[in-house]
C-alpha positions, 0 to 999 in steps of 0.5 A: 517730229516737229512740236510747237507750243505757244510759239510767238515772234514779234518784230517791234509792234508787229506780231508775225507769229502768234502763239502757235500750237501744232505737231507735225507727225512722222509718216505723213506729208503735212502741208503748211498753208497761209496767205502771204504775210501769214508767218509761214517763213518766220515759223520755219526759220524758228524751227531751225533756229535762224530766228529766236522765238519771242515766246513759246517753244519749238522742237525737232525730234524732242530737242531745240534745233541748236541742241542736236549734235548733228542737226543735218541728220535730224532735219533737212531744210530748204528755206532759200534755194539761192543761199549758196556761194555763187562761185562754188559748184553744186558738188563743192557746195554739198561737199562743204556741208558734208564736211561739217558733219563727217558725211562721206563723199558717196552720200554727196554723189547719192543726193546729186543723182537723186535730185538729177544734178549729175550733168551740172554738178561741176558747174557754178551754182551762181549760173543755175536756173531757178529750177536747178537751184531748187534741186540743189537746195533739196539735195542739201536738205537730204544730205544728212539722210534726216528723219525730218524734212522741211521744204518751203515752196519746193516746186518753185521754178520746176518744170512739169517733170520736176513737179512730178518728181517732187510729188513722188519724193515727198510721198516716198519720204513719208512712206519711209516714216519720216516727218515731211513738212512742206509749204506751198501756194499751189493748192493743187499740189498740196491736195495731191501729196498732203495727208494733213494740213496746218493753216495759219493767217496773220500768225495765228492757227486757223486749222489743224486738220486733214485735206478731206475734213477741210474740204468737207467743212467748206461744203464738201460736195455739191451735186448737180441734178436734173430730173423730171420732177425737181419739185418732188425731188426737192421735198424728198431730199430736204432735211437737216444740213441739206442745201438745195438751190435751183431756178423756178421752172428749171429741171436742174437742182444744186444739192449740198449735204447729200451724196450723189449715191443717196440722191440716185437711190432716193430718186429711184425709190420714188420713181423720179427719172434723172437726166443728170447726176454730177458730183462736184467736189469743192477744191482745196483752193476754194476751201483755203480761200474761204478759211483765210478770207479774213486773214489776207493782208495783201489784196490785188485788184481785178480788171473790173476793180481797175475799170471802176477806179478809172470811171471814178477818176473820169467822174471826178475830172468831169464834175470836180467831185467824187460820186 
């Protein structure tokens, strides 16, 4: 279990993490989400003692990381896959870590097999691809057979087979009763593996919830309905919490706040023929974007934005002033 209370980190005048309160419980996969610059990596570094909090506390299994006699057996972490001596082989790197905790050679061989590194175990880590480096980092995180596993962007650089492997690994670890805390920018992957979510923005907690509840709060499910009598159907479905949109004269309605099943039942009871009844769930990505829209520090521009900028420059060059 990971517990943070009023966890804060400042760098001069910059507050990277601002009074975070959260608990990551065992037996489930908890996704850690936030835009770039939100404070996720800083938070993870404080959990394993690489950065000292400015204020507040964070503990793993009831103690600060530094207080554990055998920290690798309490929490296994992947924060930077390339933090390996490039001249060492994967096997030598893992053996060096194992010696610090009295972990036997057979465990090193087990995690090498588990992570699919057998064919490259004796090769220098500096020559590894990004994906192989990720696998080595995960092997190191699992080396002590820890009760808590914390991975920062674990699918980065992995091929489709590797992504599927990570997905299965995370759910299996949680099923064994371990605490699994994983950050990722890939909302589709988090939606598939996470039971719980902690979302931060600008260092502050934005949500501590389930995937289902976050999606529901963002609009849940929109149902596309095409009927013979859309005006009458609109009247039947209208009520508190129900939003119905549709163009005048069109057979189609977009309904939020009522399930497809309920719409079908009400239409049947009223004798209204339906030509289409298609539920469209809000994605986790959409819910995340809605939640963090005011907490994004770094914005890119679209081709349309860039075209607008070019047009403005052309106008300035032609008239001598901005319009």
